[in-house]
N, C-alpha and C positions, 0 to 999 in steps of 0.2 A: 214756939212755931202753932197759926193758928189750929186749929182740922180743918180748914178749910185748903191750908198751904198743904199741910201733911196729907189729904188725901190728894190736889194736887202730885206731889211728888212719888206719892206713891205706885199712882196711874201712870208717870212720867214712866218710872220704871219697868214699869203691865209696857208698857208700849216697844212694839220692836226696833234697828236701827231707824233714824232722817234718811238713812241714804236706801234701806230699804226701802219705807214708808213710799220718797220718789218715785224707789220706782213702780208704786203699788198706783198712781197718781201719773203715774205716763202712762201703762198700758190702759186705768178706766178709762186714762183723755182720750187713746187712741179710738179707743171702740165706740163715746163717744159722738169721732167723730164722724167715724163709719157709719154712725146710725142718723147725722145730719145727710153727708153727700146721698140715707141713701132717703131721708126724708125730704133733702128737695131740690135732686131733680132734677123731678117733674116744673118745675118754674123753668127750666129754658126750653122743655121743651111743649110748651102752649101754642105755639105757631101750627105745628106739625098733627098735634093732637088732634086741635080743632078741627082742622084739614081732616085728618082722617078716619076720626071718630065724627066730625059735623058737631060737639056742641057747641056751648056759649059764654061769655065769661063764667058769670055764675058758678056752671056746670064744675070751669076750669077750677073755679075759687070751693069749691062744693072735694073736687078731688085731694085739691094741697091739703084743706084743713078740714072737713066735716067729717070723710071717712079717714082720717087718717084718723081722730082726736078721741074718734068715738071708743074706739074700744082702746086705744091709750091711755085712755081715763079711765074708764070700766074696771079690766085687767088692774088697773094700777094699785086698786087698792090689796084688793088676795094679796098680789105677787109682794106689797107695800107687806101685809102680813107674813108671808111664811120668810120674810128679810130678815124678821124679828126674830122668827121661827128658829128657824131653816140653815144651811149652809147655803153664805148667797152667793159665794163662788159659782156654785152649780145653778144655781138662777138663772143669773149674769150669761151660762156659756152657753143654756139651751136660750135661752133669750137671743143670739147675736146669732146663733144657726135658723130662728125662727123668724126671722125680719133679715133674712141675707137671701131664703129662698124664695116669702115673696116678692120681692124686691127684685127679684130673679124673675117671677113665676107675670113681673105686671109688662114684658114683652111680647105673651102673647095674646096681653086680656085682648076682644076682640069688639069690645063696644062699651059704652059712657060706666054701667054697672061690673061688667066685668070688672074694672076697674080698680071701680068704685070700693069693691071686696074682696082684691087684689095689695087695696090701701090701709085694710081692714085690716089685713095680717101683718103688716109692717108693723102699723101701729099697739099688735095683741102684742109682738115679740119685744121691742121697743121697750114695752110701760111696765118687766121689770128693772133697768137697768141704774136706770136715779139712784130710785131706793138703797138701790141693795152697793149704789158708789158709794151715796152719802153718808148710810152707816158703816163701813170697809175706814171712808176715812176716816172719821171722826172716832176711831178707838186707833186708827197710826199716828192722831196728829193732836197734841194738846191744845184748850180752848186759842191759844194769840198764834200760832200759828193756823188757825183750820183756816180763818179767810181765806188765804193765798191758799192754800192747800187748796177749796174745791171752785176758788176764782179760778184756779190755774183745771180742774177737772174743765169745770163748766168752760173754757176755752173754747174745744172738744165742737162749740154751738158753733163759732165765727171760721179754725181751721176746718172745719166742715162743710162750712158754705160756702168759706173759700173754696178747697178743689170740690165739690160740685159745678162751685158758677168757670171756676180756670180749665177745669181737665171737659165739662161734660161741655163747655162752650166751643172748645178748641174739637170734641164728637162733635157739635150740631154743626162748625161749623162744614170739618167734613165729610160728614154723612147728609147735606143737605146739597153735593155736589151728586153724589150716589143713594138713587130711589128706591133701590130695595137689594137685597145684601141676602146672598143666601148659603145657609150653613147646614152644621152637615144633624140630625133627626128635623130640626124643627124650619128646614125648605127655605125660599123665599120668601124677605118677610122682608116691612121695610123697614127704612133707617134707626127712624128713630128709635126704636124695638132697641134694636143694639147696646145703646146708651144702658142700658137699663140691667142688660146683661149684665159689662163693662164693669158699673159698680156693685153689684146683690154677690155674681160668683166669691170676687176674695174673701170675702165677710163668712165663706166657712170654711177658710186655713187661716180667719183668726182667732175665732173662739180657741185656737189651742194654745191662745196665749194666756187666755186667764188663768187656765195651770201652772203657770206660774204664778199665781198668790196665792200667799197660806192668808189664812181665815186667825185673825188674829183674836185676842183673846180680847172678851167685849167688858164692856169699860164705866163708869156710870153709868149700875145699870140698884137698881129700887131692890130693898130687901127688904124680908119679915122682922118681927120678933126675935127669933130667932138670926137675925144677921143672917140667913142662908138670902139667896137671889131669891126674890119672887117674882115669881109663875103670874105675868096679867094677862084672864080673857078680853079675850076682843072688848066686850062691853065696860072693862075697868080702862083697858087702853081707851079709849072715846072717851073715859071720863076724866084722864088728866089734860087731853087737849084740851076740855071742855072748859079748867079750872085758868084755863090760856087761852080761851077763845078770839081776847081783842087783838092779840100782837099774831096771833094762825089767820085770822080774817082776815087783818091790814094786810098784814104782810105775802099771803096769797089775793086776797084782791089789788092790791097795787099794781104785784108785778102782773092781772090778768094782764093790765092797760098799758103792763110793758112788753108781753108776750106778741100785741095787741100789735103798736106799732111794728119793733122784731119781724112776729111774721108777713108781713106788710110788706113793709120790707126786702127783704131777700125773695122770696113769694110778684111782687109784682115787676120788679126797678128793670128788671132784665126787659121788661116785656118795654116797661117809661120806653129806656132807651132807646129799644129798633124804631117804635112808635112815632117819637118823638123830633129823637135826635138822627134817624139812620142808621143805628150802630148793628151791626150786625154781632150775633147772639155771644158769638168767642170775644170781643170789643166788649161785651158790656161784661161778660162775664170775666174777665180783664180787670175793669176799672174795677170792679166791685169786689172778687176780690182780693183784690189790693186794700181796699178802704175797709173790710170788714178785716183782715190776718191782723192791719197795724191797726186802726182803730178801737177796733170790737175786737182783742184781743191786746191790745195797751189798755183798754181804759178799765176792764175785768180785773190787769190783774194790780194799776193802779189802787181801782175802788176794795179790793181783795188787803194790801200790802198798811192802804189807807184805815180802812175797818179793822187789823192788829196792831199796828201804833193801837194809836186811838185803846182800844178793849187797856193795851201795856199800862196806858198811861192815864186810869182804872175809872173811865168813860163806859157804863155797862152798855147805852142807847147805841155803842157806838156803829154796830152797823145799820138803826135807822138814821142814822146824821150822813152814810156816805147813803143813799138810798134816797134822800131827798135832794142832795146834791146833781145826784145824781137825771131825776125829774127837772129837777131846773131843767137844765142844757139838755135833756131832750128838746125842750124847745123848738132848737136848733133846724132837727127838722120840717117845722112846718111851713117856710120857704119854701121850702125843696119842690121842685117839678110848680111851682106855680109863680113864684115872681120873676120868677130868678130867668133867664131867656139865653145867657151865657150857661157856655155845659161847662165852660172850668169853673166858674161860680157853684152854681147846684152842685158839682164835684166836691167843694171844701167846703159846704154849709153839713153837705152832708159824711164828709168826717169827723167835720168837727158834731153832728146830735151821733152818732153813728159813736163815738167817743161818750160817751155821757150817753146814751143808753145802753151801756154795757157795763157802767160803773154796778151797778146793783145788781147785777148776773149773779156769779158769784157768792157775794154772799149775803145772799137776798136768803139762799138752803139752807149758809150754815146759819144767817143769823138762830133759824129755830131747830137746827142743832143741838144749840146749848142749851135751850129753855127747855127739852125734851133729855126725861132717861133713857138708859138706852134702847130700853123694851118699847118701844116705841116708837122710835124712832126712822125708821121702817114704814109706818102705818100713815104719821104725819108728813111724810115725807113722797111718799102719795099722795093723801088728804093735798096737798099744798101742791104737786101736779096736777095732780082731777082740776083742783079749780082753775089753774092757771091756761093749763091747755083743752076744757071743754070751753074754756074765757076765748083766750088769747089766739090756740094755732085756732079752733073754728071762726073767729068773727072776726083775724087779721088777716089770714089772703078772703076773708067774705068779700067784706063789706067795698074794697077797692072796685072789686068784679059789680057790684049790685048796683052800687056810688053810677056810674060808670052804666051800665047797661037802662037802668031807670030815674037817676038825676038827671046826666048828662046823654045818653042813649050819641054819645062817640067813641068812637076807640082812641081817641087824640087826648081825649082828656085825661087820661091813668092819670097823669101827673095832678090833677086838680083831688083827684078820686084816694089819695096816696097821701096828698096833703090835709088833709080830711081824716081820714085816719091816723095818722100818727101826732094830727098835732093836738087832736082833743083826746086822745091816747092820754099823750101828754101834761098834759091840769089836770085831763080828771085821777094820773096817778099822784102827782103833787098833793093833793088835798087826800087824799088816804093815807096818804104817808106819817101827815103831821099827825092827820088822827088819830095814827099808832104810837107814835111815841114814849108818848110815857106810860103805857101800858106795859110793853116793851121793856122799860128799865125794872121794873114793878114782879118784871114775870123772870129774869135774867137771875132778882135777885130772890127772890124763892127757886131758884133749883144750885145754882153756891149755896143756899141754908140746907137742901132734901141732902144733894150731895156727900152734906158736911159732918148733920148728924148724922147717915150711914156711917 
């Protein structure tokens, strides 16, 4: 047996049962889904918030993007370091409580700035979830099953967005007939504010689920000359990333463009269907929820399966191959909102584009886990999310609003603003992934050799 095979066999014996590992993924996926409900519900409340707070499309874009991304990204790095050195379970539980409280607090915001700062609080709470979750899942699954496992976790993006669109759309439609609601303690408030309470408060109970997860043994650790687990300083962790900077930069930047397209779609597609096709928020929510649920989750699962299958066949760059396929297919989003006057064709192209857009989402995170030792995985995940969100989460919701306000000066041109954002992002994503292809192959081999030597 080769050293690499012996290391893999030993690691597999140290892992809990596969059934329990999948239970952990289900719990983490549920929490990620909840985080996306809290993150994206604002997209269905654009009309009411603009009316009550008197703000522009550009400021709505800031509320959906920059306000959340600002601290979500900044806090991710120290929280990622905690995920490498402290209890990942406790970190996740604390985050769930924080983001749930701040989502609920959005219901009492009285101005643009107060809503801006409560959205910052949501971002702080959610910042610790994914770095800790990636690290946990990587210790529960072997490399050739990691793509599907993290892709299933990442389905929380589309499950949460779909739930926000579906439930939020129904709530908004119901509340549109009742302009104010009287609640205990809060008194009489605008009906749209109730939506934040409906999606925020249940998170406090969900935090208890985290304590059904056990901390697994940390595997694939770097070791010192005496064979003991090495304690890496933050500077040494950065040095490990520096040795693989081409892969980190290529995957992170490529996923910035993917995230731009995704967040632009989730943030503005409901408004597009309302403004251009005359749908109600409930109608647009149901249609988009179905597309995100079927095409998004289907594409993400397919991407994970393809990556794991190619990995088992010995293709070291398997995740990069899936990312390139996803970037090519995302170009289907270009005609949405511009060339298609028939809403049925719009929905068809949207379905194909979302399927392709979802292919790289889970395996991009698993790709980074595959090429780094355990002591660095939380930090590199946080850095990846930092770049991803400071770019994609900030620009994706913002750019369509900016194009609408300053290029077209017409609210009904939101479809064109969306297409420019999503189509341009698809082309840039493809170029970036192609440039990173060969570097990833070399970095994967370096990790295999390091693990085998240890």
